[in-house]
Structure formats: C-alpha cells, structure tokens
C-alpha positions as CSV (number, residue, x, y, z in Angstrom):
1,X,98.1,-53.2,-50.2
2,X,95.2,-51.7,-48.2
3,X,94.4,-53.1,-44.8
4,X,90.7,-53.2,-43.9
5,X,90.2,-52.3,-40.2
6,X,87.3,-54.6,-39.4
7,X,87.5,-53.7,-35.7
8,X,86.6,-50.0,-36.4
9,X,84.1,-48.9,-33.9
10,X,80.6,-47.9,-34.9
11,X,81.1,-44.8,-32.8
12,X,83.6,-43.5,-35.4
13,X,80.9,-43.5,-38.1
14,X,79.5,-40.0,-38.0
15,X,75.7,-39.5,-38.1
16,X,74.7,-37.4,-41.1
17,X,73.6,-33.9,-40.2
18,X,70.0,-32.8,-40.6
19,X,71.1,-30.6,-43.4
20,X,72.7,-33.5,-45.2
21,X,69.6,-35.7,-44.7
22,X,67.4,-33.0,-46.1
23,X,69.7,-32.4,-49.1
24,X,69.8,-36.1,-49.9
25,X,66.0,-36.4,-49.8
26,X,65.6,-33.3,-51.9
27,X,68.1,-34.6,-54.6
28,X,66.0,-37.8,-54.8
29,X,62.8,-36.0,-55.5
30,X,63.2,-35.4,-59.2
31,X,63.6,-39.1,-59.8
32,X,60.4,-40.1,-58.0
33,X,56.8,-40.3,-59.1
34,X,54.2,-38.0,-57.5
35,X,53.2,-40.5,-54.7
36,X,56.8,-41.3,-53.7
37,X,57.5,-37.5,-53.7
38,X,54.7,-37.0,-51.3
39,X,56.1,-39.6,-48.9
40,X,59.6,-38.0,-49.1
41,X,58.0,-34.6,-48.4
42,X,56.6,-36.0,-45.1
43,X,60.2,-37.1,-44.2
44,X,61.6,-33.8,-45.2
45,X,59.0,-32.0,-43.1
46,X,60.0,-33.9,-40.0
47,X,63.7,-32.9,-40.7
48,X,62.6,-29.2,-41.1
49,X,60.9,-29.4,-37.7
50,X,64.2,-30.3,-36.1
51,X,66.6,-27.8,-37.6
52,X,67.8,-24.8,-35.7
53,X,67.9,-21.2,-37.0
54,X,71.4,-21.4,-38.5
55,X,70.7,-24.8,-40.2
56,X,67.4,-23.4,-41.5
57,X,69.2,-20.4,-43.2
58,X,71.9,-22.7,-44.6
59,X,69.4,-25.2,-46.2
60,X,66.7,-22.8,-47.4
61,X,68.8,-20.5,-49.6
62,X,68.2,-18.9,-52.9
63,X,69.8,-21.8,-54.7
64,X,67.3,-24.3,-53.2
65,X,64.3,-22.2,-54.1
66,X,65.6,-21.8,-57.7
67,X,66.0,-25.6,-57.9
68,X,62.3,-26.0,-56.8
69,X,61.3,-23.5,-59.5
70,X,63.3,-25.5,-62.1
71,X,61.7,-28.8,-61.0
72,X,58.2,-27.2,-61.3
73,X,59.0,-25.8,-64.7
74,X,60.4,-29.1,-66.0
75,X,57.3,-31.0,-64.6
76,X,59.5,-33.0,-62.2
77,X,57.5,-31.7,-59.2
78,X,53.8,-30.8,-59.2
79,X,52.7,-27.4,-57.9
80,X,50.6,-29.2,-55.2
81,X,53.6,-31.1,-53.9
82,X,55.8,-27.9,-54.0
83,X,53.1,-26.0,-51.9
84,X,52.9,-28.9,-49.4
85,X,56.6,-28.6,-48.8
86,X,56.8,-24.8,-48.9
87,X,53.8,-24.2,-46.5
88,X,55.5,-26.4,-43.9
89,X,58.9,-24.6,-44.5
90,X,57.2,-21.2,-44.1
91,X,55.3,-22.4,-41.0
92,X,58.6,-23.5,-39.3
93,X,60.4,-20.3,-40.4
94,X,57.7,-18.3,-38.5
95,X,57.7,-20.5,-35.4
96,X,61.5,-20.5,-35.3
97,X,61.5,-16.7,-35.8
98,X,64.1,-16.9,-38.7
99,X,64.9,-13.9,-40.8
100,X,65.7,-15.3,-44.2
101,X,65.1,-13.1,-47.3
102,X,66.4,-15.7,-49.8
103,X,62.9,-16.5,-51.2
104,X,62.4,-12.8,-52.2
105,X,65.5,-13.0,-54.5
106,X,64.7,-16.4,-56.0
107,X,63.0,-17.3,-59.3
108,X,60.4,-19.2,-57.2
109,X,59.6,-16.1,-55.3
110,X,58.9,-14.2,-58.5
111,X,56.8,-17.1,-59.8
112,X,54.6,-17.1,-56.7
113,X,54.1,-13.3,-56.9
114,X,52.9,-13.6,-60.5
115,X,50.7,-16.5,-59.7
116,X,49.0,-14.7,-56.8
117,X,48.2,-11.7,-59.1
118,X,47.1,-13.9,-62.1
119,X,44.9,-16.1,-59.9
120,X,43.2,-13.1,-58.4
121,X,42.5,-11.5,-61.8
122,X,40.6,-14.6,-63.0
123,X,36.9,-13.9,-63.3
124,X,35.9,-17.4,-63.9
125,X,37.2,-20.8,-62.6
126,X,39.2,-19.0,-59.9
127,X,40.9,-21.7,-57.7
128,X,40.3,-20.2,-54.2
129,X,42.2,-23.0,-52.5
130,X,45.2,-22.5,-54.6
131,X,45.1,-18.7,-54.0
132,X,44.9,-19.2,-50.2
133,X,48.0,-21.5,-50.4
134,X,49.9,-19.1,-52.6
135,X,49.1,-16.2,-50.3
136,X,50.2,-18.1,-47.2
137,X,53.5,-19.2,-48.8
138,X,54.2,-15.7,-50.0
139,X,53.7,-14.2,-46.6
140,X,55.4,-17.0,-44.7
141,X,58.5,-17.0,-46.9
142,X,58.9,-13.3,-47.9
143,X,60.6,-10.6,-45.8
144,X,59.2,-7.7,-47.8
145,X,55.7,-7.2,-49.3
146,X,54.3,-5.0,-52.1
147,X,51.1,-3.1,-51.5
148,X,49.4,-4.8,-54.4
149,X,50.2,-8.3,-53.2
150,X,49.3,-7.5,-49.6
151,X,45.9,-6.2,-50.7
152,X,45.2,-9.4,-52.5
153,X,46.4,-11.6,-49.6
154,X,44.5,-9.7,-47.0
155,X,41.2,-10.0,-48.9
156,X,41.7,-13.7,-49.6
157,X,42.9,-14.7,-46.2
158,X,40.5,-12.6,-44.1
159,X,37.6,-13.9,-46.2
160,X,38.5,-17.5,-45.3
161,X,39.1,-16.7,-41.6
162,X,35.5,-15.2,-41.5
163,X,34.0,-18.6,-42.4
164,X,31.6,-19.7,-39.7
165,X,32.1,-23.4,-40.3
166,X,33.6,-25.0,-37.2
167,X,35.0,-28.4,-38.4
168,X,38.4,-29.5,-37.1
169,X,39.9,-29.2,-40.6
170,X,38.6,-25.6,-41.0
171,X,39.9,-24.7,-37.5
172,X,43.4,-25.9,-38.4
173,X,43.4,-24.0,-41.8
174,X,42.1,-20.9,-40.1
175,X,45.1,-21.1,-37.7
176,X,47.5,-21.2,-40.7
177,X,45.7,-18.3,-42.3
178,X,45.7,-16.1,-39.2
179,X,49.4,-17.1,-38.5
180,X,50.2,-15.8,-42.0
181,X,48.3,-12.6,-41.3
182,X,50.1,-12.1,-38.0
183,X,53.4,-12.1,-39.8
184,X,52.7,-9.1,-42.0
185,X,54.3,-6.9,-39.2
186,X,54.6,-3.2,-39.3
187,X,53.3,-2.5,-42.8
188,X,51.0,0.5,-43.1
189,X,47.6,-0.8,-44.2
190,X,44.4,1.2,-44.8
191,X,41.6,0.4,-42.3
192,X,39.2,-0.5,-45.1
193,X,41.4,-3.4,-46.1
194,X,41.1,-5.3,-42.8
195,X,39.4,-3.6,-39.8
196,X,35.7,-4.7,-40.3
197,X,36.8,-8.3,-41.0
198,X,39.4,-8.7,-38.2
199,X,37.0,-7.1,-35.7
200,X,34.2,-9.6,-36.7
201,X,36.7,-12.5,-36.5
202,X,37.7,-11.6,-32.9
203,X,34.1,-10.8,-31.8
204,X,32.8,-14.1,-33.2
205,X,35.4,-16.0,-31.3
206,X,34.6,-14.1,-28.1
207,X,31.0,-15.3,-28.4
208,X,31.5,-18.8,-29.9
209,X,35.1,-19.8,-29.2
210,X,35.5,-21.1,-32.8
211,X,39.2,-20.6,-33.1
212,X,42.2,-22.4,-31.6
213,X,44.1,-20.5,-28.8
214,X,46.9,-20.0,-31.3
215,X,44.7,-18.7,-34.0
216,X,43.0,-16.2,-31.6
217,X,46.4,-15.0,-30.5
218,X,47.4,-14.5,-34.1
219,X,44.3,-12.5,-34.9
220,X,45.1,-10.1,-32.0
221,X,48.8,-9.9,-33.0
222,X,47.8,-8.9,-36.5
223,X,45.5,-6.1,-35.1
224,X,48.0,-4.8,-32.5
225,X,50.7,-4.5,-35.2
226,X,48.3,-2.2,-37.1
227,X,48.1,0.1,-34.1
228,X,51.7,1.1,-34.4
229,X,51.0,3.0,-37.6
230,X,47.4,3.9,-36.8
231,X,46.6,5.3,-33.4
232,X,42.9,5.7,-34.4
233,X,42.5,2.0,-33.6
234,X,42.7,2.7,-29.8
235,X,38.9,2.8,-29.2
236,X,38.5,-0.5,-31.2
237,X,41.3,-2.3,-29.4
238,X,40.5,-1.1,-25.8
239,X,36.8,-0.4,-25.6
240,X,35.2,-2.4,-28.4
241,X,37.3,-5.6,-28.4
242,X,38.6,-5.3,-24.7
243,X,42.2,-6.3,-25.4
244,X,43.3,-6.1,-21.8
245,X,40.5,-8.3,-20.4
246,X,40.8,-10.8,-23.3
247,X,44.6,-11.1,-23.4
248,X,45.0,-11.5,-19.6
249,X,42.3,-14.1,-19.6
250,X,44.1,-16.1,-22.3
251,X,47.4,-15.7,-20.6
252,X,46.1,-16.9,-17.2
253,X,44.5,-20.0,-18.8
254,X,47.7,-20.9,-20.7
255,X,50.0,-20.5,-17.7
256,X,47.9,-22.9,-15.7
257,X,48.6,-25.6,-18.4
258,X,52.4,-25.3,-18.2
259,X,54.6,-27.2,-15.8
260,X,57.3,-24.5,-15.4
261,X,59.5,-26.9,-13.5
262,X,60.1,-28.8,-16.7
263,X,62.8,-27.7,-19.1
264,X,61.5,-26.8,-22.6
265,X,63.1,-29.9,-24.2
266,X,61.3,-32.1,-21.7
267,X,57.9,-30.8,-22.6
268,X,55.3,-32.6,-24.7
269,X,54.3,-31.2,-28.1
270,X,51.1,-29.7,-26.5
271,X,53.0,-28.0,-23.6
272,X,55.6,-26.7,-26.1
273,X,52.8,-25.2,-28.1
274,X,51.3,-23.5,-25.1
275,X,54.7,-22.0,-24.2
276,X,55.0,-20.7,-27.8
277,X,51.6,-19.0,-27.5
278,X,52.5,-17.5,-24.2
279,X,55.7,-16.1,-25.7
280,X,53.7,-14.6,-28.6
281,X,51.2,-13.0,-26.2
282,X,54.0,-11.4,-24.2
283,X,55.5,-10.0,-27.4
284,X,52.1,-8.6,-28.4
285,X,51.7,-7.0,-24.9
286,X,55.1,-5.4,-25.4
287,X,53.8,-3.6,-28.5
288,X,50.5,-2.7,-27.0
289,X,52.0,-1.4,-23.7
290,X,54.3,0.9,-25.6
291,X,51.7,2.5,-27.8
292,X,48.2,1.8,-26.6
293,X,46.0,3.1,-23.7
294,X,43.9,0.7,-21.6
295,X,41.5,1.2,-18.7
296,X,43.6,1.5,-15.5
297,X,42.1,-1.6,-13.9
298,X,43.1,-3.6,-17.0
299,X,46.7,-2.4,-16.6
300,X,47.0,-3.9,-13.1
301,X,45.6,-7.2,-14.2
302,X,47.9,-7.3,-17.2
303,X,51.0,-6.4,-15.2
304,X,50.1,-9.1,-12.7
305,X,49.9,-11.7,-15.5
306,X,53.2,-10.6,-17.0
307,X,54.9,-10.6,-13.6
308,X,53.6,-14.0,-12.8
309,X,54.9,-15.4,-16.1
310,X,58.2,-13.8,-15.5
311,X,58.6,-15.3,-12.1
312,X,57.6,-18.8,-13.4
313,X,59.9,-18.6,-16.5
314,X,63.0,-16.8,-15.2
315,X,65.0,-19.9,-14.4
316,X,64.6,-22.0,-17.6
317,X,62.9,-19.9,-20.2
318,X,65.2,-16.9,-20.9
319,X,63.4,-15.7,-24.0
320,X,60.1,-15.5,-22.3
321,X,61.5,-13.8,-19.1
322,X,63.3,-11.3,-21.3
323,X,60.1,-10.5,-23.2
324,X,58.3,-10.0,-19.9
325,X,60.9,-7.5,-18.6
326,X,60.9,-5.8,-22.0
327,X,57.1,-5.4,-21.8
328,X,57.2,-3.9,-18.4
329,X,59.9,-1.5,-19.6
330,X,57.6,-0.4,-22.4
331,X,54.8,0.0,-19.9
332,X,56.9,2.3,-17.8
333,X,57.6,4.4,-20.9
334,X,53.9,4.8,-21.6
335,X,52.6,8.2,-20.4
336,X,49.2,6.8,-19.6
337,X,50.5,4.1,-17.2
338,X,50.6,5.1,-13.5
339,X,53.4,4.0,-11.2
340,X,50.7,2.9,-8.7
341,X,49.5,0.4,-11.4
342,X,53.0,-0.9,-11.9
343,X,53.4,-1.4,-8.2
344,X,50.0,-3.0,-7.7
345,X,50.6,-5.4,-10.6
346,X,53.9,-6.6,-9.3
347,X,55.9,-5.0,-12.1
348,X,58.3,-3.2,-9.7
349,X,58.9,-6.4,-7.8
350,X,59.6,-8.5,-10.9
351,X,62.2,-6.0,-12.3
352,X,63.9,-5.8,-8.8
353,X,63.9,-9.6,-8.8
354,X,65.7,-9.7,-12.2
355,X,68.3,-7.2,-11.0
356,X,69.2,-9.4,-8.0
357,X,70.0,-12.5,-10.1
358,X,73.6,-13.6,-10.1
359,X,73.9,-13.4,-13.9
360,X,71.9,-10.9,-15.9
361,X,72.1,-10.4,-19.7
362,X,73.2,-7.0,-21.1
363,X,69.9,-6.4,-22.8
364,X,68.0,-7.3,-19.7
365,X,70.2,-4.9,-17.7
366,X,69.4,-2.1,-20.1
367,X,65.6,-2.8,-19.8
368,X,65.8,-2.8,-16.0
369,X,67.6,0.5,-16.0
370,X,65.1,2.0,-18.4
371,X,62.2,0.8,-16.3
372,X,63.4,2.5,-13.2
373,X,64.6,5.6,-15.0
374,X,61.0,6.0,-16.3
375,X,59.5,5.2,-12.9
376,X,61.8,7.8,-11.4
377,X,60.7,10.4,-14.0
378,X,57.0,9.8,-13.4
379,X,57.4,10.2,-9.6
380,X,59.3,13.4,-10.0
381,X,56.5,15.0,-11.9
382,X,54.3,17.0,-9.5
383,X,50.5,16.7,-9.8
384,X,48.2,19.7,-9.9
385,X,45.4,17.8,-8.2
386,X,46.1,17.6,-4.4
387,X,44.5,14.2,-4.1
388,X,46.7,12.8,-6.9
389,X,49.8,14.5,-5.4
390,X,49.1,12.7,-2.1
391,X,48.7,9.4,-4.0
392,X,52.0,10.0,-5.7
393,X,53.8,10.6,-2.4
394,X,52.3,7.4,-1.0
395,X,53.4,5.4,-4.1
396,X,56.9,7.0,-3.8
397,X,57.2,5.8,-0.2
398,X,56.1,2.2,-1.1
399,X,58.6,1.9,-3.9
400,X,61.4,3.5,-1.8
401,X,60.7,1.0,1.0
402,X,60.7,-1.9,-1.5
403,X,63.9,-0.7,-3.1
404,X,65.6,-0.4,0.3
405,X,64.4,-3.8,1.3
406,X,66.0,-5.4,-1.9
407,X,69.3,-3.4,-1.6
408,X,68.5,-1.7,-4.9
409,X,70.8,1.3,-4.4
410,X,73.8,-0.9,-3.8
411,X,72.9,-3.0,-6.9
412,X,72.7,0.2,-9.0
413,X,76.1,1.3,-7.9
414,X,77.7,-2.1,-8.8
415,X,76.2,-1.7,-12.3
416,X,77.6,1.8,-12.8
417,X,80.5,0.6,-15.0
418,X,78.1,-1.6,-17.0
419,X,76.1,1.5,-18.0
420,X,79.2,2.9,-19.7
421,X,79.8,-0.4,-21.5
422,X,76.2,-0.6,-22.7
423,X,76.3,2.9,-24.0
424,X,79.6,2.3,-25.8
425,X,78.6,-1.1,-27.3
426,X,74.9,-0.6,-28.1
427,X,74.3,3.2,-28.2
428,X,71.6,2.8,-25.5
429,X,72.1,6.4,-24.3
430,X,71.5,5.4,-20.7
431,X,72.1,8.1,-18.1
432,X,75.4,7.7,-16.2
433,X,73.9,9.5,-13.2
434,X,72.9,7.0,-10.5
435,X,70.3,9.4,-9.1
436,X,68.3,9.1,-12.3
437,X,67.4,5.5,-11.4
438,X,66.6,6.1,-7.8
439,X,63.4,7.2,-6.0
440,X,64.1,9.7,-3.3
441,X,61.7,10.7,-0.5
C-alpha cells in the first residue's frame, strides 16, 4: 500500500530548468495554430534571453534545427514564424558570444542557404523583406560562410542600412542588419563589395545621427575587421572617417551613462545595453590598435578613454577590464605607438594598477608582461634624431620613477615562477629574463 506524504514541502519540488521549459514549449508548437504558435514564440524568446552559454549550446543543437526544418516542410510551422524565432535566437547567440556551429550541419542550415541564393536570383517578385531576414539568420547562426552567400548578404544588408528613412522601426531594423554585418569577422572581402556603402553609412550618421549607438558601433566593427586583411583601408579609417576621434567620443558618452558601482546583474536593461556597447568598442579598439595607425594626438585620447574604463570596471566587470588591458597590450606592440603617448594616456598607470591587484588572472598576467616587454623594447631603441632621443630619455625617467613608486620590480620578481607556468601551459613564449620587463636608466 502506497502512503501519500501530504506534508511534503513545496521546497522539495524542483523548478524546471530553462532548457526544460524551452523544450516543453517547442514540443507544443506543432499542435498549435499559427496565432498560438506566435504567442508561444514570444514565451520562448524570453527563455532564450535568460539562458547562459552552456545552456544555449545544449538547447540549440543540430537535432533542434532539424526538427524546425521538418516542421516547416510538413507545414506545421510557417516560415514567418520560424524566422521570428531564429532571428531572436541568432541575436542572443551574438550578444552572448556563443560559438555554436550546429546550424551549419543541419538540414535547416542547408535550406536557408538555398533560399538565400534562390531569392536573390529572382528577377521579378523578389521578396526583399524575406531576403533580409534570411541573410540575417544565416550570418547570425552560421560559423562559416561561403563567398557566394556573403556577396549576396553584403549587397542586401548594406542596401537596407543605406536607407535614409529615420523612423523608429527602421532604426531598429538597421541595428539588426549592422549587427549581422559586424559578425562576419575576419573573412577576406573585396573593397568593391562594401567600402563605398559602409563609408556612406558611417559618414551619414556623423552628420545626421540617424543610427542607434549600438548600430553605429556595429558599422565600425564591420569596417575594422576588414582592416586586418586589407591594410589599404588605413587612410579611410584614420583620415576620412576619423576612427580615433569618433570612437573615443562614443566611449566617453557611454561611460558617463553607466553607474560603475552597480554590479551587472543590478543594472536596468538600458544600462546593461550601454555596458555591452562599451565592451564591443573596447574589442574593436583592440583590433585597431594592433594593426592600424592613427594620428598621435588621437592615440593619447584613446588610451585615456580605455584607461578610464579599465579603472571604472576593474572591480566588477572582469571581461571589460580584461579587454582594456588586452587593447593596451596591442597598442604597445604597434610600431607606430610612442611610449610617451602610452604614458600621457594613462596606459602605463592602468597596467601597473592591474599588476598590484591581490588576484590577477593568468591571461591578464600575460598581457601585462607583454605590455612592459614591448615598452622596454621601444625604450631601448636609440633615436637618430637628437631631439627625439632626448624625449626618449625623459620618457624613460618618467616610467622608471612610476615603476619604482609602485614597487614594480618586486612585483615582477614575485611573478617569475608564473612566467614559467604560463609558457608551459599556454605556449606564450614570454621571456624568463626579468630585465626584459624593466626600464633601466
């Protein structure tokens, strides 16, 4: 005879996980009409917003994408409803920075690729809205791109982003379009596919402010990624579009809007969005500072902005503070960056500050060492010009004094064993000679 425990506490009833909730709603979709499906999609979108990286990869696997494909083929889900769900999934994948190639290996991924090509080939009755949606989903959800599909997507999405209409709906859709473009990454693209259009998009915003802050950041991110494969863009980036001036202006405005004393989970949706844009700007700086040359006065302002964000973020925003140090490390590697500019912009002070912290992550440690190694290399190079040689000696003295004031040499010595561990574990190839990280008078 079974005994029912009526006194069982409600605390013992386990709350379903977000994965389980999503799976349950998804299983119910094929038994609903189109209107009910749409409502369930809205519930599913809210669940997707809350999942972490690991949950995301667990839920959105090849099997799920294959099921969506099957439901579309069997007319149990409309393409419109599928796109509504997939655009949001792709948007969250990008914002959560999830690497998940499952879509590429699914029957749904193959279907979308074919649909993009077929829709583009139509000479009459081309559904431009559908093509934009398909291109966004393809870029958001894929991890590898074919040249043919990228060419179609670039043409379609850039054309939409060039629209001069400034309604709120258009602004939001432009943001999605430019976010998709910003995720193309390191692919090698011919200038004729994008340069005229992206230049016009950025310049029009500079004169009319027609984009959201996020969309503007995405436009720059797309262009700076192109620079890695094409150094001929330097004049456009630095002199025509004024990346240094524009980017620092945006970062300064954004940092004023954030209450850095709040932890990320305590922030409003608007504040969290501003933090996200700051993070993406710092990542874009990191690429630019490694490969691009700017005017010297722009370097100082840029380093000042990065250093300010680092000092504000270091206690509660580890990803942002890490990106700041990583950007400054890349700047120190750049042959066109002067040590005097790093000093004036507060970069030296920021990296010293990180090395004095009681707990420092291994990757941060490596970046700090690389920063000072490159500073040391630059200061050991003698200048032919007497005036520049005198300036170098003055800079050397300033950095030496700052290092001495912060007890830097003692810090380096305590980290000596860590260098060996980093080299063994991560193949960083950091020098084991302490003198390589010091500045001597």
